[in-house]
C-alpha positions as CSV (number, residue, x, y, z in Angstrom):
1,M,3.6,-16.9,3.6
2,P,1.0,-16.8,6.4
3,E,-0.7,-19.9,7.8
4,S,-1.9,-22.2,5.1
5,N,-5.5,-22.8,4.3
6,D,-7.5,-24.6,1.6
7,T,-8.4,-21.6,-0.6
8,G,-5.8,-22.5,-3.2
9,K,-7.9,-25.4,-4.3
10,A,-10.9,-23.3,-4.8
11,A,-9.6,-21.8,-8.0
12,G,-9.6,-25.3,-9.6
13,A,-8.3,-25.2,-13.2
14,L,-8.7,-21.4,-13.4
15,D,-5.8,-19.0,-13.7
16,T,-6.3,-17.7,-10.2
17,A,-8.9,-17.3,-7.5
18,V,-9.1,-13.5,-7.7
19,T,-8.3,-11.1,-10.5
20,V,-7.7,-7.5,-9.4
21,I,-8.1,-4.9,-12.1
22,G,-6.1,-1.8,-11.2
23,A,-2.7,-1.5,-9.5
24,G,-3.2,1.8,-7.6
25,P,-3.0,1.9,-3.8
26,V,-6.4,0.3,-3.4
27,G,-5.8,-2.6,-5.9
28,L,-2.4,-3.2,-4.4
29,A,-3.7,-3.2,-0.8
30,L,-6.2,-5.8,-1.7
31,T,-3.7,-7.9,-3.6
32,L,-1.3,-7.7,-0.7
33,D,-4.0,-8.8,1.8
34,L,-5.0,-11.7,-0.4
35,A,-1.4,-12.8,-1.1
36,R,-0.5,-12.9,2.5
37,R,-3.5,-15.1,3.1
38,G,-2.3,-17.6,0.6
39,V,-5.2,-16.7,-1.8
40,P,-4.1,-17.0,-5.5
41,V,-4.4,-13.5,-6.9
42,R,-3.5,-11.8,-10.1
43,V,-3.4,-8.0,-10.6
44,V,-3.5,-6.3,-14.0
45,E,-2.9,-2.6,-14.7
46,R,-3.7,-0.8,-18.0
47,D,-0.9,1.7,-17.6
48,E,2.6,0.8,-18.7
49,K,4.2,1.7,-15.4
50,R,3.6,2.6,-11.8
51,F,1.8,6.0,-11.2
52,Q,4.3,8.7,-10.5
53,G,2.1,11.6,-9.3
54,S,1.6,12.9,-5.8
55,R,-2.2,13.2,-6.2
56,A,-3.7,11.8,-3.0
57,K,-1.1,12.7,-0.3
58,G,-2.8,12.5,3.1
59,I,-2.8,9.2,5.0
60,Q,-5.4,9.3,7.8
61,P,-4.8,7.6,11.2
62,R,-7.2,4.7,10.5
63,T,-5.4,4.0,7.2
64,L,-2.1,4.0,9.1
65,E,-3.6,1.3,11.3
66,V,-4.4,-0.7,8.2
67,L,-0.8,-0.3,7.0
68,D,0.3,-1.4,10.4
69,D,-1.7,-4.6,10.0
70,L,-0.1,-5.1,6.6
71,G,3.4,-4.5,8.1
72,L,4.0,-1.2,6.3
73,A,3.3,1.5,8.9
74,D,7.0,2.1,9.9
75,A,8.0,2.2,6.2
76,A,5.2,4.7,5.4
77,R,6.2,7.0,8.2
78,A,9.9,6.8,7.2
79,A,8.9,7.8,3.6
80,G,6.5,10.5,4.6
81,G,6.4,13.3,7.1
82,A,4.3,15.6,9.2
83,Y,1.8,18.0,7.5
84,P,3.4,21.5,7.5
85,P,1.3,24.4,8.9
86,M,-0.8,26.3,6.4
87,G,0.5,29.7,5.4
88,L,-2.0,32.2,3.8
89,H,-0.2,34.9,2.0
90,V,-2.0,38.3,2.0
91,G,0.3,41.0,0.7
92,P,3.4,41.1,2.8
93,F,1.7,39.2,5.6
94,T,1.4,35.4,6.2
95,K,-1.3,34.0,8.5
96,A,-0.2,30.5,9.7
97,W,-2.2,27.8,11.4
98,Q,-2.2,24.0,11.8
99,M,-4.5,22.3,9.4
100,H,-4.8,18.9,10.9
101,A,-5.8,18.1,14.5
102,T,-4.2,15.3,16.5
103,A,-6.5,12.4,17.6
104,P,-7.1,12.4,21.3
105,D,-5.4,9.8,23.5
106,S,-8.8,8.3,24.4
107,I,-9.3,7.0,20.9
108,G,-6.6,4.4,21.4
109,T,-4.3,4.7,18.3
110,P,-0.5,4.7,17.9
111,Y,-1.0,7.0,14.9
112,P,-2.8,10.1,16.1
113,D,-1.6,12.4,13.3
114,V,-2.3,12.5,9.5
115,L,0.8,11.5,7.5
116,L,1.9,13.5,4.5
117,L,2.8,10.8,2.0
118,P,2.5,11.4,-1.8
119,Q,0.5,8.8,-3.7
120,Y,3.6,7.7,-5.7
121,A,5.3,6.7,-2.4
122,T,2.2,4.9,-1.1
123,T,2.0,3.0,-4.4
124,A,5.7,2.1,-4.3
125,L,5.4,0.7,-0.7
126,L,2.5,-1.5,-1.5
127,H,3.9,-2.6,-4.9
128,D,7.2,-3.6,-3.3
129,A,5.4,-5.5,-0.6
130,V,3.2,-7.4,-3.2
131,E,6.3,-8.3,-5.1
132,R,8.0,-9.7,-2.0
133,L,5.1,-12.1,-1.8
134,G,5.8,-13.3,-5.3
135,V,3.0,-11.5,-7.1
136,R,3.9,-9.5,-10.2
137,V,1.8,-6.6,-11.5
138,D,0.9,-7.2,-15.1
139,F,1.5,-3.6,-16.5
140,G,0.2,-2.6,-19.9
141,A,-2.7,-5.1,-19.6
142,R,-6.0,-3.4,-20.5
143,A,-9.2,-5.3,-19.7
144,V,-11.6,-4.8,-22.6
145,E,-14.3,-7.4,-21.8
146,I,-15.4,-9.0,-18.6
147,T,-18.0,-11.7,-18.3
148,Q,-19.2,-14.1,-15.6
149,D,-21.4,-17.1,-15.0
150,E,-22.4,-19.0,-11.9
151,E,-18.9,-20.6,-11.5
152,A,-16.3,-18.1,-12.7
153,C,-15.4,-14.8,-14.4
154,T,-13.5,-14.2,-17.6
155,V,-11.4,-11.2,-18.3
156,R,-10.3,-10.6,-21.9
157,L,-7.3,-8.3,-22.3
158,E,-6.6,-6.0,-25.2
159,D,-3.6,-8.1,-26.3
160,G,-5.9,-11.1,-26.7
161,R,-5.1,-13.0,-23.5
162,V,-8.0,-14.4,-21.5
163,L,-7.9,-14.8,-17.7
164,G,-10.2,-16.9,-15.7
165,S,-10.9,-16.6,-12.0
166,R,-13.5,-17.1,-9.3
167,Y,-13.9,-13.4,-8.6
168,V,-12.9,-10.1,-10.3
169,V,-12.5,-7.0,-8.2
170,G,-12.5,-3.6,-10.0
171,A,-10.0,-1.2,-8.4
172,D,-9.7,0.6,-11.7
173,G,-10.8,4.1,-10.9
174,G,-13.8,6.3,-11.8
175,S,-14.0,5.1,-15.4
176,S,-14.0,1.4,-14.1
177,T,-14.3,-1.2,-16.8
178,V,-15.4,-3.7,-14.1
179,R,-18.2,-1.4,-13.0
180,K,-19.4,-1.0,-16.5
181,A,-19.3,-4.7,-17.2
182,A,-21.3,-5.3,-14.0
183,G,-24.0,-2.8,-15.2
184,I,-23.8,-0.8,-12.0
185,A,-24.9,2.8,-12.1
186,F,-22.4,5.5,-11.0
187,E,-24.6,8.2,-9.6
188,G,-23.5,11.8,-9.0
189,T,-22.0,14.8,-10.8
190,T,-18.8,16.1,-12.5
191,D,-18.3,19.8,-12.5
192,E,-16.6,20.7,-15.8
193,T,-16.5,24.4,-14.9
194,D,-14.4,23.9,-11.8
195,R,-10.8,23.0,-12.8
196,M,-7.4,22.9,-11.2
197,I,-4.0,22.2,-12.6
198,L,-1.9,19.9,-10.4
199,V,1.9,19.9,-10.8
200,D,4.7,18.0,-9.1
201,G,8.0,19.9,-9.4
202,T,10.9,21.7,-7.7
203,V,10.4,25.3,-6.8
204,D,13.4,27.5,-6.2
205,G,12.9,30.4,-3.8
206,L,10.1,28.9,-1.8
207,S,10.5,27.7,1.8
208,H,9.5,24.2,2.9
209,D,8.2,25.3,6.2
210,H,4.6,26.0,5.1
211,W,1.9,24.9,2.8
212,H,1.7,28.1,0.9
213,I,-1.6,29.6,-0.3
214,W,-2.0,32.8,-2.4
215,P,-5.6,33.8,-2.7
216,R,-6.5,35.5,-5.9
217,L,-9.6,37.1,-7.3
218,R,-11.9,35.6,-9.9
219,G,-11.2,32.0,-9.0
220,R,-7.4,32.0,-9.8
221,S,-5.9,31.1,-6.4
222,I,-2.8,29.0,-6.2
223,A,-1.2,26.8,-3.5
224,A,2.0,24.8,-3.0
225,C,2.4,22.0,-0.6
226,P,6.0,20.8,0.2
227,L,6.5,17.1,-0.3
228,P,8.7,14.9,1.9
229,G,12.3,14.5,0.8
230,D,15.3,16.8,0.3
231,D,14.8,17.5,-3.4
232,G,12.7,20.6,-2.8
233,R,9.6,19.2,-4.5
234,F,6.1,20.6,-4.1
235,Q,2.6,19.7,-5.2
236,I,1.3,22.8,-6.8
237,M,-2.4,23.5,-7.2
238,I,-3.5,26.2,-9.6
239,K,-7.2,27.1,-9.9
240,I,-8.3,28.0,-13.4
241,R,-11.5,29.4,-14.7
242,P,-13.6,27.6,-17.4
243,D,-12.4,30.0,-20.1
244,D,-8.7,29.8,-19.1
245,P,-6.5,28.0,-21.6
246,V,-4.6,24.9,-20.4
247,D,-0.9,24.6,-21.2
248,L,0.9,21.9,-19.3
249,T,4.4,22.6,-20.8
250,G,7.1,23.4,-18.3
251,T,7.6,26.9,-19.6
252,A,3.9,27.8,-19.4
253,L,3.5,26.4,-15.9
254,A,6.6,28.2,-14.7
255,T,5.3,31.5,-16.1
256,L,1.9,30.9,-14.5
257,L,3.5,30.3,-11.0
258,R,5.6,33.4,-11.2
259,R,2.6,35.5,-12.3
260,R,0.3,34.4,-9.6
261,A,2.7,33.6,-6.7
262,G,5.8,35.7,-7.1
263,A,8.4,36.7,-9.7
264,S,11.2,35.3,-7.6
265,L,9.9,31.7,-7.8
266,T,11.3,29.3,-10.4
267,L,9.5,26.0,-11.2
268,R,11.7,23.3,-12.7
269,D,12.1,19.5,-13.0
270,I,8.4,18.8,-13.4
271,T,7.6,15.1,-12.9
272,W,3.8,15.1,-13.2
273,S,1.0,17.3,-14.2
274,S,-2.7,16.9,-14.6
275,V,-6.0,18.8,-14.8
276,F,-8.4,18.0,-12.1
277,R,-12.2,18.3,-12.2
278,P,-14.2,17.6,-9.0
279,N,-16.2,14.3,-9.3
280,I,-18.8,13.4,-6.7
281,R,-20.2,9.9,-7.4
282,L,-21.3,6.8,-5.6
283,A,-21.9,3.3,-7.2
284,E,-25.5,2.1,-6.8
285,R,-24.1,-1.3,-5.7
286,Y,-20.7,-2.7,-4.9
287,R,-21.3,-6.1,-6.3
288,N,-23.0,-7.9,-9.1
289,G,-22.4,-11.7,-8.7
290,R,-18.7,-12.4,-8.9
291,L,-17.8,-8.8,-9.9
292,L,-17.0,-6.4,-7.0
293,L,-15.9,-2.8,-6.8
294,C,-13.3,-1.1,-4.6
295,G,-12.0,2.4,-4.1
296,D,-12.6,5.0,-6.9
297,A,-14.5,2.4,-8.9
298,A,-17.2,2.5,-6.2
299,H,-16.9,6.1,-5.0
300,V,-15.1,9.3,-6.1
301,H,-14.6,12.3,-3.9
302,T,-13.4,15.8,-4.0
303,P,-9.7,16.0,-2.7
304,A,-10.8,18.0,0.4
305,G,-10.1,16.2,3.6
306,A,-7.8,13.5,2.2
307,Q,-10.6,10.9,2.2
308,G,-10.7,9.1,-1.2
309,L,-7.6,6.9,-1.1
310,N,-8.1,6.3,2.6
311,T,-11.7,5.1,2.1
312,G,-10.6,2.9,-0.8
313,V,-7.7,1.2,1.1
314,Q,-10.2,0.5,4.0
315,D,-12.6,-1.0,1.4
316,A,-9.8,-3.4,0.5
317,H,-9.1,-4.3,4.1
318,N,-12.8,-5.1,4.6
319,L,-13.0,-7.2,1.5
320,G,-9.9,-9.3,1.6
321,W,-10.7,-11.6,4.5
322,K,-14.3,-12.0,3.3
323,L,-13.0,-13.3,-0.1
324,Q,-10.8,-15.8,1.7
325,Q,-13.6,-17.1,3.8
326,V,-16.0,-17.5,0.8
327,L,-13.2,-19.2,-1.2
328,A,-12.8,-21.6,1.7
329,G,-16.4,-22.5,1.8
330,A,-18.3,-19.7,3.7
331,D,-21.7,-18.7,2.5
332,D,-21.4,-16.4,-0.5
333,A,-23.7,-14.0,1.3
334,L,-20.7,-12.9,3.4
335,L,-19.6,-10.9,0.3
336,D,-22.9,-8.9,0.5
337,S,-21.8,-7.6,3.9
338,Y,-19.0,-5.8,2.1
339,E,-21.3,-3.4,0.4
340,R,-23.7,-3.1,3.4
341,E,-20.7,-2.1,5.6
342,R,-18.7,0.0,3.3
343,R,-21.2,1.8,1.1
344,P,-22.7,3.8,4.0
345,V,-19.2,4.9,5.0
346,A,-18.5,6.1,1.4
347,A,-21.8,8.0,1.4
348,Q,-21.0,9.8,4.6
349,V,-17.4,10.6,3.5
350,L,-18.7,12.0,0.2
351,G,-20.9,14.3,2.1
352,R,-18.1,15.5,4.4
353,S,-15.5,15.9,1.6
354,T,-18.0,17.9,-0.5
355,E,-18.7,20.2,2.5
356,L,-15.0,20.7,3.0
357,Y,-14.4,21.4,-0.7
358,E,-17.0,24.2,-0.5
359,G,-14.9,25.6,2.4
360,L,-11.9,25.6,0.1
361,R,-13.6,28.0,-2.3
362,R,-13.8,30.6,0.5
363,T,-10.0,30.3,1.4
364,R,-10.6,30.9,5.1
365,P,-8.8,29.2,7.9
366,S,-12.1,27.8,9.3
367,G,-12.7,26.1,5.9
368,L,-9.1,24.8,5.8
369,T,-9.0,23.0,9.2
370,R,-9.5,19.3,9.6
371,G,-10.4,17.4,12.7
372,P,-11.5,14.0,14.1
373,D,-14.2,13.5,11.5
374,E,-11.5,13.0,8.8
375,H,-9.4,10.6,10.8
376,Q,-11.9,7.8,10.1
377,L,-11.3,6.3,13.6
378,G,-14.9,6.5,14.5
379,I,-16.2,4.2,11.7
380,S,-18.4,1.5,13.1
381,Y,-20.3,-1.4,11.5
382,F,-22.7,-1.6,14.6
383,G,-26.2,-2.6,13.5
384,G,-25.0,-4.0,10.2
385,P,-25.2,-7.6,8.9
386,L,-22.3,-8.9,10.9
387,A,-22.9,-6.8,14.1
388,P,-26.5,-7.1,15.3
389,A,-27.6,-4.2,17.5
390,D,-28.8,-6.6,20.2
391,A,-25.5,-8.3,20.6
392,P,-23.7,-8.2,24.0
393,R,-21.4,-5.2,24.6
394,T,-18.9,-3.9,27.1
395,A,-19.1,-0.6,29.0
396,N,-17.9,1.3,25.9
397,L,-17.6,-1.0,22.9
398,R,-20.2,-2.7,20.7
399,C,-20.0,-5.4,18.2
400,G,-18.9,-3.7,14.9
401,D,-16.9,-1.0,16.6
402,R,-13.2,-0.4,15.8
403,A,-11.0,-2.3,18.3
404,P,-8.7,0.3,20.0
405,D,-5.0,-0.1,20.7
406,A,-3.7,-0.1,24.3
407,A,-0.6,-1.1,26.1
408,L,-0.4,-4.7,27.4
409,P,0.6,-4.9,31.0
410,E,3.7,-6.7,31.9
411,G,3.2,-10.3,33.0
412,M,0.0,-10.7,31.0
413,A,-1.2,-14.3,30.7
414,T,-0.8,-14.6,27.0
415,T,2.5,-15.7,25.5
416,G,4.8,-13.9,23.1
417,S,6.6,-10.6,23.0
418,A,3.6,-8.4,22.2
419,S,3.7,-5.0,24.1
420,R,0.4,-3.6,22.6
421,V,-2.9,-5.0,21.6
422,F,-2.3,-4.1,18.0
423,D,0.8,-6.5,18.1
424,L,-1.7,-9.3,18.7
425,Y,-4.0,-8.2,15.8
426,R,-1.3,-7.7,13.2
427,G,-1.7,-10.3,10.5
428,P,-4.4,-12.1,8.5
429,H,-6.1,-13.8,11.4
430,F,-9.0,-13.4,13.8
431,T,-8.0,-12.7,17.4
432,A,-9.9,-13.7,20.5
433,L,-9.0,-11.9,23.8
434,A,-10.0,-13.3,27.2
435,F,-10.4,-11.0,30.2
436,G,-11.0,-13.0,33.4
437,A,-10.4,-16.6,34.4
438,G,-13.9,-17.7,33.3
439,A,-13.3,-16.1,29.9
440,A,-9.9,-17.9,29.7
441,T,-11.7,-21.2,30.1
442,A,-14.2,-20.3,27.5
443,L,-11.5,-19.1,25.1
444,D,-10.2,-22.7,24.6
445,R,-13.7,-23.9,23.8
446,I,-14.4,-21.6,20.9
447,P,-15.6,-23.9,18.1
448,W,-13.4,-22.6,15.3
449,P,-13.6,-24.3,11.8
450,P,-10.4,-25.7,10.4
451,G,-10.7,-24.0,6.9
452,G,-10.5,-20.3,6.0
453,V,-9.1,-17.5,8.2
454,P,-7.4,-18.9,11.3
455,L,-8.0,-17.8,14.9
456,R,-5.4,-16.8,17.5
457,R,-6.4,-16.9,21.2
458,H,-4.9,-14.8,23.9
459,T,-5.7,-14.7,27.6
460,V,-4.8,-11.1,28.4
461,L,-5.7,-11.0,32.1
462,T,-7.1,-13.7,34.4
463,H,-8.9,-11.1,36.5
464,T,-11.1,-8.1,35.7
465,T,-10.4,-6.0,38.8
466,P,-7.3,-3.9,37.9
467,R,-4.2,-4.3,40.1
468,T,-1.9,-1.8,38.4
469,P,-2.4,1.5,36.4
470,G,-1.5,-0.4,33.2
471,E,-4.2,-3.0,33.8
472,A,-6.7,-0.3,34.6
473,A,-5.9,1.5,31.3
474,L,-6.3,-1.6,29.3
475,L,-9.6,-2.6,31.0
476,T,-10.9,0.9,30.6
477,A,-10.0,1.0,26.9
478,Y,-12.1,-2.1,26.3
479,G,-14.8,-1.3,28.8
480,I,-14.2,-4.6,30.7
481,T,-16.2,-4.9,34.0
482,E,-16.7,-8.7,34.0
483,D,-15.4,-11.8,32.4
484,T,-15.4,-11.1,28.7
485,V,-14.2,-12.7,25.5
486,V,-13.7,-10.2,22.6
487,L,-13.5,-11.6,19.1
488,I,-11.6,-9.2,16.7
489,R,-12.1,-9.5,12.9
490,P,-9.0,-9.5,10.7
491,D,-9.8,-5.9,9.7
492,G,-9.6,-4.7,13.3
493,Y,-13.3,-4.4,14.1
494,I,-15.1,-6.3,16.8
495,G,-16.8,-9.4,15.6
496,D,-18.3,-10.6,18.8
497,I,-18.5,-9.9,22.5
498,S,-19.5,-12.5,25.0
499,H,-19.7,-12.7,28.8
500,P,-19.1,-16.3,29.8
501,A,-21.9,-17.7,32.0
502,G,-21.5,-20.0,34.9
503,T,-18.7,-18.2,36.8
504,D,-18.7,-18.5,40.6
505,K,-17.1,-15.2,41.6
506,G,-15.3,-14.9,44.9
507,P,-14.9,-11.8,47.0
508,D,-12.7,-10.1,44.4
509,G,-15.1,-10.9,41.6
510,N,-12.5,-13.1,39.8
511,G,-12.9,-16.7,41.0
512,P,-14.1,-19.1,38.2
513,D,-15.9,-22.4,38.4
514,G,-14.5,-23.5,35.1
515,K,-17.8,-23.5,33.2
516,G,-17.4,-20.5,31.1
517,T,-19.2,-20.5,27.7
518,P,-17.5,-19.4,24.5
519,P,-18.7,-16.8,22.0
520,S,-22.0,-17.6,20.4
521,S,-22.3,-20.0,17.5
522,P,-24.4,-17.6,15.4
523,A,-21.6,-15.0,15.6
524,I,-19.0,-17.5,14.5
525,A,-21.3,-18.8,11.7
526,R,-21.7,-15.2,10.3
527,L,-17.9,-14.7,10.2
528,T,-16.4,-18.0,9.2
529,A,-16.4,-20.8,6.7
530,G,-17.7,-23.2,9.4
């Protein structure tokens, strides 16, 4: 378990501190984050077993960074693979192109490419990690009634059990029981006339070197994306018109594939099938008292651009540390910042994914190409409740921006075996980085409270004038031009930037007088249980 804190006592005589409803990737990501923080958490799932479909299969670079923080990035990359090039079949010809762009080096990420990872594999990774921390998913447990008062929440299950907790988080999808119990409107549309059959199965006679697309007239196009692994499985997407009958039997689906894609293709060993209708909805609020929403319970997207699961997992990453702080005694208003930071992101993503989905209808390469907007590396909370617009900044970073990765120069002042900045951030803690000798002095004087999320302090460099190319790259990545302390939130965003005062700089601009001042008390008060 990670460093201990006093949140365990906050649940009192209740069953647990937090009940998570829904054990998909979002609910499991939140459960994992809470469990590693030592927060008592229980997760219930209405289905009898883990989801087995490939549905959401694109893991964006920013979500890979979240998985890195959770210790799962290497396992995710081992289970997944690179996105294959698109292949548009028109008669005997195939037009090929790369769908996803690589993030530029300047963005500062160790994961510049989108990962092809079926949802069943993402769910399995997170589920196994949760179980390693001693949390068991309660499958076949359907919540039928959820109530709350000023002190706690009560969840009544279909089998008669009653669970009590301080907070309940709904990660239970678009038909969320938690959202309905909270009385939160789910505004948007569902297009019942636009339907698609999704199928996971093995296809004999089809190469794995392309994501195949066969455009067809009258809204009956078909596509097949090869899934990672050596079993020949594809996710098959079959557009159907409103008046087309739906038959999900193996024989009917195999016949449909042959008729639309090629008589030589054989579909077999189907493991999952479903009918998809595009939903575009956003919850009016993310919170009502002790009830909170995460993932599809708060926002549902079209599948275009691989945004839904990614946005939901990042919701969980934003919420986990805030729940720990509040359970440890922080002002309950900290939970309001969850909605104020994440809902604008979801609104923007909804707009972008809807735009991309319209491009899919035209089946043109320009409408099937994805770039930096989908990577979610540019998300910033600048100007939000925890990142005032008038806060100090560096040459290229502001409070609320994502903290970039960069190589740490050899012989840096901090201890440990870290080779990259992300090595310092990995885990459920805040991180304070000092650049410059005056900042190093100020680092030790940060007034961090003893309860809640802990702080780790690192003096990265005792000077701010680069002496090697590696130092120059690091200082440039963080925009450091003077003594600076950068406080990084547990979710990888900048919580505070301060430039210690009282430094008596020598000719090289690096000589301290030992009177550096630490990050501001207001910033620490916003972020902690102090």
